[in-house]
C-alpha positions, 0 to 999 in steps of 0.5 A, spaced: 500 499 499 503 506 497 504 512 502 501 518 501 506 524 500 506 529 506 503 535 503 508 540 502 509 546 507 511 553 506 518 554 509 518 558 516 519 566 515 526 567 516 530 573 518 532 575 512 525 575 510 523 580 516 529 584 514 526 585 506 519 587 510 522 592 514 527 595 510 533 593 514 539 589 514 538 582 517 543 583 523 538 589 525 533 584 525 537 579 530 538 585 534 531 588 535 528 581 537 534 579 541 537 585 544 531 590 544 535 595 548 540 596 544 536 599 538 533 605 536 525 604 538 522 606 531 527 601 528 525 595 533 518 597 532 518 596 525 522 590 526 517 587 531 511 589 526 514 585 520 515 579 524 508 579 527 506 579 519 510 574 517 509 570 523 516 570 525 518 567 532 525 567 535 526 560 538 530 563 544 532 556 546 534 553 539 539 560 539 542 559 545 544 551 543 546 554 537 551 559 539 553 556 546 549 561 550 545 561 556 545 568 558 548 566 564 556 569 566 559 565 572 563 569 577 568 566 581 570 570 587 577 570 591 579 564 596 578 570 602 573 575 600 578 581 602 584 578 600 587 581 593 582 586 592 579 588 598 572 591 599 573 593 591 570 586 590 564 587 592 563 594 589 565 591 582 561 585 583 555 590 584 557 594 578 557 587 574 551 585 576 548 591 573 551 591 567 549 584 566 542 586 567 542 591 562 544 587 557 539 581 558 544 577 562 544 574 569 549 572 574 551 566 578 556 567 584 560 560 583 563 560 590 564 563 597 571 559 599 576 556 594 577 549 598 578 543 593 571 541 593 568 548 591 573 548 585 570 541 582 563 545 583 566 551 579 568 546 574 562 542 574 558 549 572 563 550 567 563 544 563 555 542 564 553 548 559 549 552 564 553 558 563 556 562 557 562 566 560 566 566 566 569 572 570 575 571 575 575 576 580 582 577 584 583 569 583 587 564 579 585 559 574 580 554 578 583 547 577 583 540 580 588 534 579 584 532 572 581 538 569 582 546 569 577 552 567 580 553 561 579 546 558 571 548 558 572 552 552 568 558 555 570 565 554 573 567 561 576 574 563 580 576 569 578 582 573 583 585 578 589 580 576 593 581 570 592 574 567 593 577 560 600 572 559 596 567 560 592 568 554 586 570 559 583 578 557 584 582 563 581 588 566 585 591 571 587 598 575 593 601 573 596 599 580 604 601 579 602 607 576 597 609 580 601 608 587 607 611 584 603 618 583 601 617 590 608 617 592 610 623 588 605 627 591 608 625 598 615 627 595 612 634 593 610 635 600 617 634 603 617 627 605 623 623 603 623 617 608 618 612 606 615 605 609 611 601 604 606 595 608 606 590 604 600 585 602 600 578 602 606 575 599 606 573 591 600 577 591 599 580 584 597 587 587 602 587 592 607 585 586 605 591 582 604 596 588 611 595 591 613 596 584 610 603 583 613 605 590 620 603 588 620 606 581 617 612 583 622 614 588 627 612 583 624 618 578 624 623 584 632 622 586 631 618 593 635 612 595 632 605 595 635 605 602 630 611 604 625 606 603 623 600 609 617 595 608 614 591 613 609 585 612 602 585 611 596 581 609 591 586 606 587 585 612 586 590 619 591 585 622 597 586 618 596 594 619 596 593 626 602 589 626 606 594 622 604 599 627 607 596 632 613 595 629 613 602 627 612 604 634 618 600 636 623 604 632 627 609 634 623 616 633 629 618 629 629 612 624 621 612 623 619 614 616 615 620 615 610 617 609 607 611 610 604 607 603 599 601 604 598 595 600 590 597 601 585 601 605 584 595 611 592 595 612 592 603 612 586 603 617 589 598 622 596 602 622 593 608 623 589 606 629 595 603 632 600 608 632 594 613 634 593 609 640 601 609 641 601 616 642 603 619 635 599 624 631 596 622 624 598 626 619 603 630 624 608 625 626 607 621 620 602 621 613 599 615 611 596 613 604 592 607 602 589 604 596 582 602 593 578 607 596 574 604 600 568 608 602 569 608 610 576 611 609 572 618 608 569 617 615 575 616 619 578 621 624 583 623 620 579 622 614 584 616 609 588 619 603 587 613 598 588 611 591 581 610 588 579 605 583 574 606 578 570 600 581 564 601 576 567 602 570 571 596 571 565 592 572 562 595 566 568 593 562 569 586 564 562 585 562 562 588 555 568 583 554 565 577 556 559 578 553 562 580 547 566 573 547 560 569 548 556 572 543 561 572 538 561 580 537 568 580 539 572 576 535 579 578 537 578 581 545 584 586 547 589 582 551 588 587 557 584 593 559 587 598 564 582 602 568 586 609 571 585 610 578 585 617 581 589 619 588 584 622 593 588 626 598 585 627 605 586 629 612 591 623 613 596 627 609 600 633 610 606 637 608 612 635 612 614 640 617 620 645 616 624 642 622 623 635 620 626 636 612 632 639 615 633 633 619 632 628 614 635 632 608 
């Protein structure tokens, strides 16, 4: 018994059909129907009217499968929330979330710690097809004995750490240059004996910021012997310990300018030396790094290098989404966002009598 042939079906309307009907380019149709917030309102309405007339519908699920995109970006946080990026982690995270929402994406936080089982969970998300890109926030590449994040084939962008040398596009602050500008400002105020309180050993920010301090002193003609360093850990405790070491120095051996790896360190240091009977900035000027909002409300208010956290978050989101959608085929190796020096009450010019003692 012969089978009846299936009746011929009219082909479903395509993007090209809608483009012809609306009098626009096919790429404009795609943007209007999948990213309506990024196209002019009159054009969007014209495209939507043409699509309704022709019966064209976007199969978003099929589109996501085709381009490997779930419109979800995974954020991997540091092993400890304040280590390496201080309070700026939360500020960048907030701006990144806002930028994703504006682009029609959602954010999933992969971790609150970096235990071995946590890295396995991060990799399961990455390899499971549930995310379309990854933001590494002040953290190294998640890995286990068997695999690492880069093997998942996802777009990956590093925030805070420069990982361009590992072929990971990075959005960073100009750490070394910015802290160098703070040192040069202190030199102009008459300071010539410096202390740098470090962050965690081998941390990217600590390396860059110490380099910036040393290079700025060299540019200013100040001997390397005029710089002391003390250990720290990017936390209040590191600043407290350094403050105690500072108080133990003979008064004529104490640096008159202290530059800290971050604001938390500076806050701990200032409290300790004030409790020890010194005046800030009368006896010692102090500068932090990051621009934590609490610094403006301290007594004395904290001078700092202010990071452009909102701009960093936006830049990183544009980068990872552009890579995920294929709109950005050749992403930049590195985007450097400038910081701003904010001088407040914790810094002042060195008294003339002290300048004569150290000149």
